[in-house]
N, C-alpha and C positions, 0 to 999 in steps of 0.2 A: 211501458208496462213489459214485465219480465215474462218470457214464454215458460209456462209451468212444465213444459216437456223437456226443458233443457236441463242437463245434469249440472248441478253445482257441487264443487268439491272444496272442503275445507282442510287446510294443512296446519297442524299444530307442530312447529319446527323448533327443534333443540340442537344442541351442539352435536349429539351423537345419534339422534333419531328423528324421524319424521312420522307423525300419526296422520293418516289420510281417512276421510270419511266422504262418501259420495251420497247425495240425495237427489231425487226428482219427484216432484208432484207430492212432496210430504212423505215419500217412502225412502227408507234407507236402502241404498242399492249394494252397498259393501264398505268395509273399513278394514284397514290393516296398518301395522306398524313396520316401517322400514329403516334401515340405517340411513345415516345422512349421506346419501349418495344421489347426486343430481340425475344420473342416468337411470337409476333404479325408480326414482319417482316418476320420470318421464315414461318409463315403460308401464308402470302401474296406471297411469292416467290414459294411455293409449286404449285401454278397455272401454273408454267412453269418449268416442270421437265428438269434438265439438263442445266438451265440457268447459265450464267456466270455473277457474280455480282462484282462490284467495288465501292469503296467509297474513298473519300480523307482522308488523315491523318488529325486529328483535335484534339481540346481540350478534346473530350469525350474519347479519348483513343482508344484502339483496342479490347474492350470487345464484341462489336457486331460482329466484324469480327471473333473472336475466336469462338463465339457461332454458327455462320453460318458454319465455317469449321468443328466444332465438330459434327454437324448434317449432314454432307456429301454434303454441298453446296459449289460449286466452287466460292471462294470469294478471292478478292485481294484488297490491299490498295495501293493507289498512292500518290506521294507527290504533294501538290498543286502547287508548282512552276514548275513541269514538265508537267502540264496539258496544251496542245496547246491552245491558244487563238487568235482571229481575232483582228487586229488593230481597235481600236475605240470601241470595244465591252465592254462597261463599265456598262451596266445595268445587275445587278445580282439579280435573284430571285431564290427561292427554286426550282420552277417548271423548270425554264431555266437551272439552274445548274444540276438537276437530268437528264433532257433530253440529255444535252451535254455530261455528263459523259457516258451515255448509248450509245450514238452514237459513240463517240470516242472509247469506249471499244469494240464495234461491229467491228469497222475498225482496231482493233489491234494497235491503236496509243498511248496507255497508257503503261507506264512502272511500273511494281509493285515494291515496296520497301520491304525491310526486316522487318518483324514484330517481335519484341523481345518477349521472354517469359514474362508472368506476373510478375515474380520476378524481371527480369532485368529491365522491365519498371518502377516498383516501385522504385528501387534503383536509376535509371536515374532521376526520377522526384524528389527524395530526394535531389540529388546533384544539380540540377537545382534551387530547391527552396532555398537551401543554398546560391548559388551564387547571387541570386536576392536580398537577405536581410541579413545583418549581424545579426539583431535581430532574424530573423527566424533561423539562423544557430544554435544558442543555444537552441531554443525551439524545433526544429524539431529533433536535435540530442538527446536531453534529452528525447523526446518522444520515439525515437527508442531505446535508450539504458539505460540511467542512472536511476536507481531505487532510489539511495539516495547518497548524498555526505555528508561525516562527516568530519568537520574540528575541530581540537583540539588545542587550543591556550590558552593564559591566560585570554582572555576576549571576550565577544560576539561581540564587536565592531571589533576586530581583526579577529575573525572568519568570520564575514560578509565580511570584506574587502578581506581576502584570498579566500573566495567562489566566490566573484565577478571577481577575477583575473583569475579564472579557465576557460579555453577555450577548446573546442572540435571541431573536424572536421572529416567528412567522405569524403574522396577524392578518386576520380577514377584515377588510375595510370595503364596504360598498360593493360586495361581490368579488373583490379582487384580494389575492394573497400578496402580502408585502413582507419582504425580508429585511429585518433591521438589525443594527448592531450599535453598541455604545463606543465605538472606536474613537469618535471625536471627543468623549468625556474622559478619556484615560489620560495618564500623564503624558505631556508632549503631544497631546492630540492624537495619540496613537500612532505617531510617526516611526516608531520603533517596532511596529508590529506588522508582519506580513502575513496576509490570509490567502491561501489557494483553496478556492470553494468550487465545488462541482455539484450542480443540481441536476438530478434526472427528473424530468416533468413529463406530463402527458404530451403526446405528439401534437395534439390540437391546442397548443398553449400560445397565447400572445404575451409578449413580455415588454416591460419598460425597465431598462437597467441603466443605472448612473454609477459610473466608477470615477472617484475623484483621481486615484492613482492606480494604475495596473491595467491588465489587458482584459478585453471581453471577448468570448468566443461562443457563438450560438450556431448550433448545427441541427438539421433534420427536423425542424418544426413546421407545423401548419398553422398559420396565424401571423398577424402583423407584429413586427419587431421594431422597437424604438430604443435606440442604444446611444448614450452619451458617454463619451470618454474624454476626460480633460487632460490626462497624462498617461497614455498607454496606447497599445495597438488594439484594433478591432478586427476580428475574423468572423466571417458569417458564411455559411454554406448549407445548401439543400433546404431552402426555405420556400414554402407556399404562401405567399402573402406579400404585404408591403414591408420593405425594409428601409428604415430611416436611421441615419447616423449623423450625429453631431460630434464633431471633433475639435480639439484644441491642439494637441501634440500627437505624434505617433503615426504609424502607418494604418492604412485601411485595406482590407481585403473582402470582397463580396463576390461569391461564386455560386452558380447554380441556383437562381432564383426564378420561381414561377410567379412573377408579379413585377411590380416596379421597384426601382432603387432610387433613394435620395441621399446624397451626402452633402453635408454642409459644414464649413468651418475652415480650419486650417490644419496643417500637419506635414507629414512626410510623404511616403509613397502612397499611391492609390491604385488598386488593381480590382477592376469589375469586369466579371465574365460570365457568359451564358445567362443571359437575362431574357425572359420571354416577353416582358414589357418594356417600359421605358426606363431610361437611366438618366439621372440629373445629378451633376456634380457642381457645387459652386463653393468658391473659396480659393485661398492661395496655399499651394502645397509645394514644398521646397524640394521634394523627391520626384520620381518618375511617376507619370499618370498613364495608365494603361486600361484600355477597353478591348474587350473581345466578345463577338458574338452577341450583339444587342439586337433583338428582333424588331423592336419599334424604334421610337425616336431617341436620340442621344444629345444631351446638351450639357456643355462644360463651360463655365464662365469663371474667369479670375480677373485680377487687376490688369492682366496683360493680353489675355486671350478670351475670345468669345466664339465658341464652336457649336454648330448645330448640324446633325446629320440624321439619317435614317437607314435602317436595315444594314447594319454592320455585320456582314458575314465573316470578316477577317479581323483585323487588329489595327488599333491606333495607339501609338506609343509616344509620349511627350516628355521631353526633359527641358531644362532651362532654355537651351538654345536651339532645340530641334523638335520637329514633329514628323514622325514617319507612320504612314497608314497604307494598309493593303485590304482589298476586299470590301470597298464602300460601294454598296448597291443602290443607295438612295441618294437624294440631294445632299450636297456638301457645301456648307457656308461657313467660312472662317475669317475672322478679323484678328490679327495678332501683330506683334512686333518683335523684331530681333530674334527671329526663328528661321532656320533652314527647314524647308518643307519638302518632303518627299512623299508623293501620293502615288501609289503603284496599283493599278487595276480598279479604277473608278468606272462607273456605268451610268451616271446620271449627271444632273446639271452640277456645275462648279461655280462658287463665288468666293474668291480669295483676295484678302487685302493684307499685305505684309509690309511693314515700314523698313525693315532692314534684314535681308536674308535671301539666300538662293532658293529658287523654287523649281522643282523637277516633278513633271506630271506625266503618268503613263495611262492611257485609256485601255480598258479591257476589251473594248469593241469600238467600232466606228461610231462617233459621237452622234447622238440624237437629240441631245438637250444643250442649252447654251453654256458657254464656258467664259467667265469673266475673271481675269486675274490681274491684280495691280501690285506693283512693288515699288517703293520709292528708291531703294538702293539695293540692288541685287538683280541677278540674272534670272530669266524665265526659260525653261525648256519644256516643250509640250511634245510628247511622243504620240502619234496616232497610227493605227493600223493601215496597212495597204487596203485600198479600196474605200477610204474615208471620203465623205463629200461634206463641204462646209463653206461658210462665209468667214472671212477674217478681217480684223482690223487691229494690226499690231504695231506698236511704235515705241522706239527707244530714243528718248530725246537727246541724251548725252552718251549714247552707247553704239551698239551694232545690232544688225539682224542677220539671220541666216535661215535658209529653208532647204529641206530635201524635197519638198513638193514644188513642182513647176507646172506651169500651163498657160494657155492663152489669156485666161481670165484672172490670172494670178499676177500681181504687180509687186516685184521686190525692188526697193530702193535702198542701196547699201551706202550711198554717198550723201554728203550734205549735212545739214544741221539736224534733221529729224529722220533717220533711217526708218523704214516701214515696210510692213507687208500688208497688202490690202487686196480685196477682190473676192474671188470664190474659186473653189476647186471642185472638180467632178460635177455633180448634179446640184451644186448648192448645198443647202442644209442648214443646221443651226449655226447661229452667229458665235464666233470666237473673238474675244476681246483680250489682248495682251498689252500691258502698258508698264514701262519702267522709266525712271528718270536716269539712273546710272546702272548700266549693266547690259548685257547681251541677251536678246530674245532669239531663240532657236526653235524652229518648227521642223521636228525630226520625223522621218519615216520609221515606223516601229519594226524592230527586228524580232527574233524569237524571245519569248517570255523567259526570264530567268527563273530557275527554281526557287521556291519558297524555302526560307531557312526553317529548319524543324524547330518545333517549340520544345523548350526544356520540360522534362517529365515533372509532374506534380506529385507532391507527397499524398499518400492515400489518407482519406478522412476516416475518422474513428466512426464505426457503425453505431446507430442508436441515436435517439433524440437527446441532445445534451446542452446545457447552458453553463458556461464557466465564468466566474468573475475572480480576477486576480487583483489584490491590492498589495503593492510592494513598495518598500523604501530600502534603499541601500545605504548602510551606515558602517564604518569600521567598528568592530566589537572584539572583546576578549572572551565572551561567553555567550552561548546561544543555547536555548532548549526548544525542542520540537515536541508539541503536544498533540497527540493523535489518540483521542479518547476511545474511539470506536474503529475497529478494523473492517466494518461492514459498511456498505453504501446503500442507502435505501433507494428503491426504484419504484416510481408510481407510474404504471402504464398498464 
């Protein structure tokens, strides 16, 4: 039941003016015509604190409604077709319409409609605009996305003809907006066409992007991102949400993610940095693989390496024959083959198995967790700080052992078939197991910590939420044409 003492206000909104009428208990309290000015309407409504306001949905959009709601005013939008009318009442004026809306709203006879977000409203307008005009389809889509189209053929006439055949569409399907093109239907399956496409989308956008050829770059979005690149690089930064990348070729760079990161497939370099959640990378990558600042668990698996660790405050850098790590604060579990391993500044348990390679380990503090290192062919050097306490079982079946630590409970056997270091040092402590078949085991007393090498500066990222798709093919040509129909770029935010 509506409170008859509550003021109800009807707004008849037009492009250049707003007619306002206020009623309470069947009495007209006031009415006025204002310019189309959100602030002016708000000031007029302040004369009736607690008033309930309504307006019909119309071509001016929902901007006035959103402004009133943001300032704490009770505002609703109703569909014109659902507003009750009396038979024969065909006279319509701004004054009559505003009074009628106010009276019906006071009596609870109007039904509010759903008001979309500004981003969704803009996308709906785009789709409707495309549906009204085939010519508008190309123009609006180009304004929203395509920065340039490059067609490489034998002559300028052929290039112009191919460019004219190129079509694009943004279609709404099951609540999602999908960008489509007819590249595959063009001559030579569009292999002589390069598209550089930039979309500016709402910040809260989730995307699913597939690029057969070309790079994908996604920046500054709040939402899950699913990216598939078969021939090209992927660059992601400033995302709040899950990032999933599927690769076949090319490099992968994922930086500054508030969420989890998943990379799968194969390709070149992989660079994952500043992740607040977990990072999982699976596949065979021929280039360098680098991780930095991963707050939770990190998992890397390939045909040659299986790595699991947690709380990486530093850096892990892997190439074909080496792995270098610094600042590993959580457990570190690595199984690999034919890699030289250098782990500097670990602070938790270690479990390392390497088939062939030199292993050098340096603890950031006296060990409190177990250390288990096995190498079939290669030396092992473990450097521990002064004041460490531990138990140890180290043996080199066909090599040598050496230790900077000595004590009554520490037995060092350097001669014979199985040189070994066994026993305990200090107050006992965690168990250290070191084993190699061919190589030297050295237990070193740690000296001063070497300074960390400075990180190379990163290129600044472009501000704003942006999604970029590139499709490119390189072919020798004698003529090329660049088609850039619009010099403006649509922004929806």
